[in-house]
MMTF fields as JSON, N, C-alpha, C and O atoms, coordinates in Angstrom:
{
  "mmtfVersion": "1.0.0",
  "mmtfProducer": "UNKNOWN",
  "numBonds": 259,
  "numAtoms": 260,
  "numGroups": 65,
  "numChains": 1,
  "numModels": 1,
  "chainsPerModel": [1],
  "groupsPerChain": [65],
  "chainIdList": ["A"],
  "bondAtomList": [4, 2, 8, 6, 12, 10, 16, 14, 20, 18, 24, 22, 28, 26, 32, 30, 36, 34, 40, 38, 44, 42, 48, 46, 52, 50, 56, 54, 60, 58, 64, 62, 68, 66, 72, 70, 76, 74, 80, 78, 84, 82, 88, 86, 92, 90, 96, 94, 100, 98, 104, 102, 108, 106, 112, 110, 116, 114, 120, 118, 124, 122, 128, 126, 132, 130, 136, 134, 140, 138, 144, 142, 148, 146, 152, 150, 156, 154, 160, 158, 164, 162, 168, 166, 172, 170, 176, 174, 180, 178, 184, 182, 188, 186, 192, 190, 196, 194, 200, 198, 204, 202, 208, 206, 212, 210, 216, 214, 220, 218, 224, 222, 228, 226, 232, 230, 236, 234, 240, 238, 244, 242, 248, 246, 252, 250, 256, 254],
  "bondOrderList": [1, 1, 1, 1, 1, 1, 1, 1, 1, 1, 1, 1, 1, 1, 1, 1, 1, 1, 1, 1, 1, 1, 1, 1, 1, 1, 1, 1, 1, 1, 1, 1, 1, 1, 1, 1, 1, 1, 1, 1, 1, 1, 1, 1, 1, 1, 1, 1, 1, 1, 1, 1, 1, 1, 1, 1, 1, 1, 1, 1, 1, 1, 1, 1],
  "groupList": [{"groupName": "MET", "atomNameList": ["N", "CA", "C", "O"], "elementList": ["N", "C", "C", "O"], "formalChargeList": [0, 0, 0, 0], "bondAtomList": [1, 0, 2, 1, 3, 2], "bondOrderList": [1, 1, 2], "singleLetterCode": "M", "chemCompType": "L-PEPTIDE LINKING"}, {"groupName": "SER", "atomNameList": ["N", "CA", "C", "O"], "elementList": ["N", "C", "C", "O"], "formalChargeList": [0, 0, 0, 0], "bondAtomList": [1, 0, 2, 1, 3, 2], "bondOrderList": [1, 1, 2], "singleLetterCode": "S", "chemCompType": "L-PEPTIDE LINKING"}, {"groupName": "GLU", "atomNameList": ["N", "CA", "C", "O"], "elementList": ["N", "C", "C", "O"], "formalChargeList": [0, 0, 0, 0], "bondAtomList": [1, 0, 2, 1, 3, 2], "bondOrderList": [1, 1, 2], "singleLetterCode": "E", "chemCompType": "L-PEPTIDE LINKING"}, {"groupName": "LEU", "atomNameList": ["N", "CA", "C", "O"], "elementList": ["N", "C", "C", "O"], "formalChargeList": [0, 0, 0, 0], "bondAtomList": [1, 0, 2, 1, 3, 2], "bondOrderList": [1, 1, 2], "singleLetterCode": "L", "chemCompType": "L-PEPTIDE LINKING"}, {"groupName": "ILE", "atomNameList": ["N", "CA", "C", "O"], "elementList": ["N", "C", "C", "O"], "formalChargeList": [0, 0, 0, 0], "bondAtomList": [1, 0, 2, 1, 3, 2], "bondOrderList": [1, 1, 2], "singleLetterCode": "I", "chemCompType": "L-PEPTIDE LINKING"}, {"groupName": "ALA", "atomNameList": ["N", "CA", "C", "O"], "elementList": ["N", "C", "C", "O"], "formalChargeList": [0, 0, 0, 0], "bondAtomList": [1, 0, 2, 1, 3, 2], "bondOrderList": [1, 1, 2], "singleLetterCode": "A", "chemCompType": "L-PEPTIDE LINKING"}, {"groupName": "ARG", "atomNameList": ["N", "CA", "C", "O"], "elementList": ["N", "C", "C", "O"], "formalChargeList": [0, 0, 0, 0], "bondAtomList": [1, 0, 2, 1, 3, 2], "bondOrderList": [1, 1, 2], "singleLetterCode": "R", "chemCompType": "L-PEPTIDE LINKING"}, {"groupName": "TYR", "atomNameList": ["N", "CA", "C", "O"], "elementList": ["N", "C", "C", "O"], "formalChargeList": [0, 0, 0, 0], "bondAtomList": [1, 0, 2, 1, 3, 2], "bondOrderList": [1, 1, 2], "singleLetterCode": "Y", "chemCompType": "L-PEPTIDE LINKING"}, {"groupName": "GLN", "atomNameList": ["N", "CA", "C", "O"], "elementList": ["N", "C", "C", "O"], "formalChargeList": [0, 0, 0, 0], "bondAtomList": [1, 0, 2, 1, 3, 2], "bondOrderList": [1, 1, 2], "singleLetterCode": "Q", "chemCompType": "L-PEPTIDE LINKING"}, {"groupName": "GLY", "atomNameList": ["N", "CA", "C", "O"], "elementList": ["N", "C", "C", "O"], "formalChargeList": [0, 0, 0, 0], "bondAtomList": [1, 0, 2, 1, 3, 2], "bondOrderList": [1, 1, 2], "singleLetterCode": "G", "chemCompType": "PEPTIDE LINKING"}, {"groupName": "LYS", "atomNameList": ["N", "CA", "C", "O"], "elementList": ["N", "C", "C", "O"], "formalChargeList": [0, 0, 0, 0], "bondAtomList": [1, 0, 2, 1, 3, 2], "bondOrderList": [1, 1, 2], "singleLetterCode": "K", "chemCompType": "L-PEPTIDE LINKING"}, {"groupName": "VAL", "atomNameList": ["N", "CA", "C", "O"], "elementList": ["N", "C", "C", "O"], "formalChargeList": [0, 0, 0, 0], "bondAtomList": [1, 0, 2, 1, 3, 2], "bondOrderList": [1, 1, 2], "singleLetterCode": "V", "chemCompType": "L-PEPTIDE LINKING"}, {"groupName": "PRO", "atomNameList": ["N", "CA", "C", "O"], "elementList": ["N", "C", "C", "O"], "formalChargeList": [0, 0, 0, 0], "bondAtomList": [1, 0, 2, 1, 3, 2], "bondOrderList": [1, 1, 2], "singleLetterCode": "P", "chemCompType": "L-PEPTIDE LINKING"}, {"groupName": "THR", "atomNameList": ["N", "CA", "C", "O"], "elementList": ["N", "C", "C", "O"], "formalChargeList": [0, 0, 0, 0], "bondAtomList": [1, 0, 2, 1, 3, 2], "bondOrderList": [1, 1, 2], "singleLetterCode": "T", "chemCompType": "L-PEPTIDE LINKING"}, {"groupName": "ASP", "atomNameList": ["N", "CA", "C", "O"], "elementList": ["N", "C", "C", "O"], "formalChargeList": [0, 0, 0, 0], "bondAtomList": [1, 0, 2, 1, 3, 2], "bondOrderList": [1, 1, 2], "singleLetterCode": "D", "chemCompType": "L-PEPTIDE LINKING"}],
  "groupTypeList": [0, 1, 2, 3, 4, 2, 5, 6, 7, 2, 8, 9, 4, 1, 8, 10, 10, 3, 2, 2, 11, 1, 9, 4, 1, 8, 12, 11, 4, 5, 6, 0, 2, 13, 9, 10, 13, 1, 12, 8, 3, 14, 13, 11, 3, 10, 11, 3, 5, 1, 3, 9, 10, 13, 3, 5, 4, 11, 12, 3, 2, 8, 9, 10, 1],
  "groupIdList": [1, 2, 3, 4, 5, 6, 7, 8, 9, 10, 11, 12, 13, 14, 15, 16, 17, 18, 19, 20, 21, 22, 23, 24, 25, 26, 27, 28, 29, 30, 31, 32, 33, 34, 35, 36, 37, 38, 39, 40, 41, 42, 43, 44, 45, 46, 47, 48, 49, 50, 51, 52, 53, 54, 55, 56, 57, 58, 59, 60, 61, 62, 63, 64, 65],
  "secStructList": [7, 2, 2, 2, 2, 2, 2, 2, 2, 6, 6, 6, 7, 7, 2, 2, 2, 2, 2, 2, 2, 2, 1, 7, 7, 2, 2, 2, 2, 2, 2, 2, 2, 1, 7, 1, 7, 7, 7, 7, 2, 2, 2, 2, 2, 2, 2, 2, 2, 2, 6, 6, 7, 7, 7, 7, 7, 7, 7, 7, 7, 6, 6, 7, 7],
  "xCoordList": [250.645, 250.903, 250.366, 250.55, 249.618, 248.908, 247.954, 247.888, 247.202, 246.403, 246.901, 246.359, 248.016, 249.161, 248.947, 248.334, 249.683, 250.111, 248.84, 248.848, 247.316, 246.204, 245.574, 244.911, 245.964, 245.42, 246.087, 245.621, 247.823, 248.393, 247.922, 247.5, 248.051, 247.552, 246.307, 246.285, 245.175, 243.65, 243.861, 242.953, 244.948, 245.159, 245.589, 245.26, 246.476, 247.51, 248.868, 249.504, 248.996, 250.5, 251.897, 251.725, 252.845, 253.795, 254.562, 254.205, 255.851, 256.33, 256.835, 256.555, 257.785, 258.561, 257.522, 258.091, 256.337, 255.657, 255.146, 255.217, 254.725, 254.643, 255.763, 255.618, 256.876, 257.81, 257.709, 257.451, 257.894, 257.557, 256.395, 256.558, 255.342, 254.181, 254.402, 254.203, 254.853, 255.034, 256.149, 256.118, 257.514, 258.679, 259.73, 260.892, 258.849, 259.545, 260.019, 259.431, 261.274, 261.969, 261.761, 261.641, 261.713, 261.512, 261.992, 261.242, 263.428, 263.355, 263.049, 263.365, 262.388, 261.73, 260.602, 260.445, 259.534, 258.387, 258.3, 257.256, 259.735, 259.406, 259.831, 259.339, 260.654, 260.484, 259.73, 260.328, 258.645, 257.973, 256.64, 256.085, 256.391, 255.362, 256.003, 255.171, 257.193, 257.314, 257.827, 258.016, 257.84, 257.971, 258.829, 258.754, 260.018, 261.445, 261.761, 262.748, 261.181, 261.4, 260.383, 259.211, 260.508, 259.51, 259.549, 260.106, 258.931, 258.864, 258.647, 257.645, 259.167, 258.383, 257.047, 256.627, 256.258, 254.679, 254.793, 253.959, 255.728, 255.43, 255.547, 254.88, 256.72, 256.543, 255.076, 254.499, 254.673, 253.893, 252.668, 252.118, 252.348, 251.645, 251.314, 250.229, 253.005, 252.985, 252.761, 252.281, 253.391, 252.665, 250.987, 250.374, 250.441, 249.171, 248.129, 247.09, 248.674, 248.271, 248.282, 247.174, 249.417, 249.676, 248.568, 247.793, 248.447, 247.237, 245.754, 244.84, 245.482, 244.388, 243.904, 242.687, 244.58, 244.04, 244.674, 245.72, 244.038, 244.435, 244.484, 243.933, 245.385, 245.405, 244.38, 243.853, 244.17, 242.73, 243.337, 244.246, 242.747, 242.796, 241.63, 240.669, 241.605, 240.751, 240.879, 241.983, 239.808, 239.807, 240.488, 240.248, 241.384, 241.39, 240.151, 239.091, 240.269, 239.541, 239.263, 240.198, 237.898, 238.004, 239.095, 239.204, 239.873, 240.711, 241.986, 242.736, 242.307, 243.567, 244.513, 243.941, 245.495, 246.454, 247.717, 248.444],
  "yCoordList": [238.161, 236.892, 236.07, 234.873, 236.999, 236.869, 235.402, 234.464, 235.564, 234.526, 233.143, 232.04, 233.523, 231.959, 231.35, 230.313, 232.349, 231.698, 231.034, 229.81, 231.946, 231.51, 230.234, 229.456, 230.17, 228.747, 227.424, 226.301, 228.044, 226.58, 226.078, 224.933, 227.294, 226.89, 226.19, 225.054, 226.636, 226.067, 224.574, 223.744, 224.341, 222.929, 221.942, 220.758, 222.704, 222.451, 221.709, 220.753, 222.405, 222.066, 222.945, 224.095, 222.476, 222.977, 223.47, 223.282, 224.236, 224.652, 223.745, 223.666, 222.848, 222.129, 220.769, 219.805, 220.671, 219.831, 220.623, 220.109, 221.81, 222.69, 222.24, 221.409, 222.73, 222.367, 221.149, 221.084, 219.778, 218.491, 218.367, 217.551, 218.991, 219.172, 219.929, 219.588, 221.062, 222.45, 222.532, 223.223, 221.724, 221.797, 223.021, 223.186, 223.853, 224.918, 224.846, 224.299, 225.577, 225.05, 225.952, 227.163, 225.389, 226.07, 227.178, 228.097, 227.31, 229.049, 230.148, 231.321, 229.716, 230.433, 230.913, 232.075, 229.595, 230.225, 230.572, 230.945, 230.409, 231.282, 232.619, 233.359, 233.246, 234.299, 234.496, 235.35, 234.36, 234.35, 235.257, 236.28, 234.456, 234.555, 235.81, 236.568, 236.066, 237.011, 239.055, 240.126, 238.52, 239.118, 239.712, 240.7, 239.022, 239.432, 238.611, 237.877, 238.643, 238.463, 238.717, 238.682, 238.896, 239.573, 238.34, 238.468, 237.18, 235.852, 235.666, 236.314, 234.929, 235.355, 234.789, 234.044, 235.138, 234.369, 232.767, 232.034, 232.432, 230.828, 230.092, 229.141, 230.902, 230.202, 230.545, 229.515, 231.307, 232.034, 231.045, 230.419, 230.945, 229.856, 228.369, 227.869, 227.669, 226.921, 225.978, 224.885, 227.08, 227.319, 227.465, 226.559, 228.073, 228.142, 227.068, 226.633, 226.822, 225.156, 224.402, 223.891, 223.875, 222.642, 223.223, 222.372, 224.295, 224.784, 224.797, 225.392, 224.259, 224.484, 225.322, 225.377, 226.322, 227.795, 228.469, 228.017, 229.427, 230.448, 231.434, 231.947, 232.077, 233.764, 234.354, 233.746, 235.495, 236.157, 237.633, 238.05, 238.398, 239.667, 240.106, 239.719, 240.923, 242.175, 243.493, 243.993, 244.124, 245.83, 246.236, 245.691, 247.159, 248.032, 248.544, 248.662, 248.86, 249.676, 251.157, 251.951, 251.547, 253.284, 254.001, 253.703, 254.969, 255.815, 255.23, 255.853, 253.877, 253.086, 252.822, 252.216, 253.124, 252.761, 252.316, 252.033],
  "zCoordList": [134.614, 134.638, 135.735, 135.955, 136.428, 137.641, 137.445, 138.24, 136.017, 135.684, 135.572, 135.647, 135.385, 134.798, 136.262, 136.514, 137.333, 138.607, 138.877, 139.014, 139.009, 139.498, 139.109, 139.796, 137.688, 137.129, 136.993, 136.797, 137.215, 137.789, 139.213, 139.378, 140.539, 141.654, 141.469, 141.941, 140.844, 140.495, 140.087, 140.139, 139.736, 139.04, 140.168, 140.232, 141.156, 141.867, 141.374, 141.817, 140.475, 139.463, 140.186, 140.59, 140.258, 140.549, 139.284, 138.12, 139.773, 138.494, 137.673, 136.477, 138.423, 137.886, 137.553, 137.041, 137.763, 137.089, 135.325, 134.209, 135.679, 134.436, 133.68, 132.783, 133.978, 133.008, 132.509, 131.307, 133.332, 132.657, 131.676, 130.77, 131.709, 130.44, 129.409, 128.243, 129.803, 128.78, 128.024, 127.005, 128.46, 127.797, 128.167, 127.798, 129.074, 129.078, 130.665, 131.598, 130.671, 131.982, 133.061, 132.878, 134.221, 135.227, 135.591, 135.919, 135.604, 136.034, 134.893, 135.089, 133.623, 132.803, 133.528, 133.902, 133.772, 134.419, 135.806, 136.339, 136.562, 137.5, 137.327, 138.179, 136.431, 135.995, 135.252, 134.597, 134.702, 133.819, 134.598, 134.197, 135.833, 137.145, 137.999, 138.498, 138.189, 138.941, 138.305, 138.881, 136.771, 135.827, 135.381, 134.651, 135.884, 135.802, 134.367, 134.422, 133.349, 132.252, 131.026, 131.402, 130.027, 129.05, 127.983, 126.892, 128.378, 127.324, 126.221, 125.919, 125.1, 123.76, 123.664, 124.55, 122.503, 122.505, 122.546, 123.077, 122.028, 121.618, 123.09, 123.495, 123.854, 125.214, 126.093, 126.442, 126.333, 126.493, 126.129, 127.035, 125.096, 124.435, 124.96, 125.259, 124.971, 125.282, 126.858, 127.157, 127.565, 129.208, 128.952, 129.516, 128.484, 128.85, 128.258, 128.754, 127.189, 126.554, 127.372, 127.537, 128.338, 129.105, 130.205, 130.643, 130.591, 131.772, 130.903, 131.474, 129.723, 129.045, 128.875, 129.051, 128.473, 128.906, 127.431, 126.964, 126.857, 125.585, 125.882, 126.856, 124.84, 125.054, 124.125, 123.194, 124.442, 124.098, 123.904, 124.623, 122.854, 122.643, 122.777, 122.113, 123.617, 124.239, 123.88, 123.658, 123.802, 123.646, 124.661, 125.738, 124.607, 126.283, 126.998, 126.383, 128.322, 128.525, 128.17, 128.057, 127.987, 127.796, 128.775, 129.965, 128.13, 128.735, 129.165, 129.917, 128.651, 129.289, 127.855, 126.95, 127.7, 126.813, 127.029, 126.077]
}
């Protein structure tokens, strides 16, 4: 989720503002960013879309699983 935090900081968006534009509550966003929750895919997609980002499926690095 570090990429999520980085995207939010780059755009100068607070968690509260992200709540307003994504429809996902600020406490859920905070838990996502701190790793204290395993959000549903639709939640992640809503937050990413609000930041102008998308989710990509990429191959694992060699030797990692």
